[in-house]
C-alpha positions as CSV (number, residue, x, y, z in Angstrom):
1,M,89.4,36.5,250.6
2,E,89.5,39.7,252.8
3,K,90.5,42.9,251.2
4,E,93.9,44.5,252.2
5,L,93.5,47.6,254.4
6,S,95.4,50.7,253.5
7,K,96.9,52.9,256.0
8,E,94.2,55.6,255.3
9,S,91.3,53.1,255.7
10,I,92.9,52.0,259.0
11,N,93.3,55.5,260.1
12,H,89.6,56.1,259.2
13,L,88.6,53.0,261.1
14,L,90.7,53.9,264.3
15,T,89.3,57.4,264.1
16,H,85.6,56.1,264.0
17,W,86.4,53.5,267.0
18,I,88.0,56.5,269.1
19,E,85.0,58.7,268.6
20,H,82.4,55.9,269.1
21,N,84.5,55.1,272.6
22,E,84.6,58.6,273.5
23,S,80.6,59.0,273.0
24,H,80.1,55.9,275.0
25,S,82.4,56.9,277.8
26,A,80.5,60.1,278.3
27,S,77.3,58.4,278.1
28,F,78.3,55.9,280.7
29,R,79.3,58.7,283.0
30,E,75.8,60.7,282.4
31,R,73.9,57.6,283.2
32,A,76.0,56.7,286.1
33,A,74.8,59.8,288.0
34,Q,71.2,58.8,287.4
35,V,71.7,55.1,288.3
36,A,73.5,56.3,291.5
37,R,69.9,57.3,292.8
38,V,68.9,53.6,292.6
39,S,72.2,51.8,293.3
40,E,75.5,53.4,294.2
41,Q,77.3,50.2,293.8
42,A,75.9,49.9,290.1
43,A,76.9,53.6,289.4
44,Q,80.5,52.8,290.6
45,D,80.4,49.8,288.2
46,I,79.4,51.9,285.3
47,E,81.9,54.4,286.2
48,Q,84.6,51.8,286.0
49,A,83.3,50.7,282.6
50,A,83.9,54.2,281.6
51,A,87.3,54.4,282.8
52,L,88.0,51.1,281.1
53,M,86.6,52.5,277.7
54,D,88.8,55.4,278.3
55,Q,91.8,53.0,278.5
56,C,90.6,51.2,275.3
57,T,90.4,54.7,273.6
58,E,94.0,55.5,274.7
59,M,95.3,52.2,273.1
60,L,93.4,53.0,270.0
61,K,95.2,56.5,269.9
62,K,98.4,54.6,270.3
63,A,97.8,52.4,267.5
64,M,97.1,55.3,265.3
65,K,100.3,56.9,266.3
66,D,102.2,53.6,265.6
67,L,100.7,53.4,261.9
């Protein structure tokens, strides 16, 4: 049986996910610049992935506010 999550533990989890996503998004953007030298299309795809990650992060921030 799974343990009940407290509001504090949910907040901690959301904070971790937000920081994790922000780190990945920044990394995607840094690498996209390097990838562009090989494939502009691939770089655009990576940039789009970063934008989608940003949208996920915004939803997690909304979830945090909605707690």
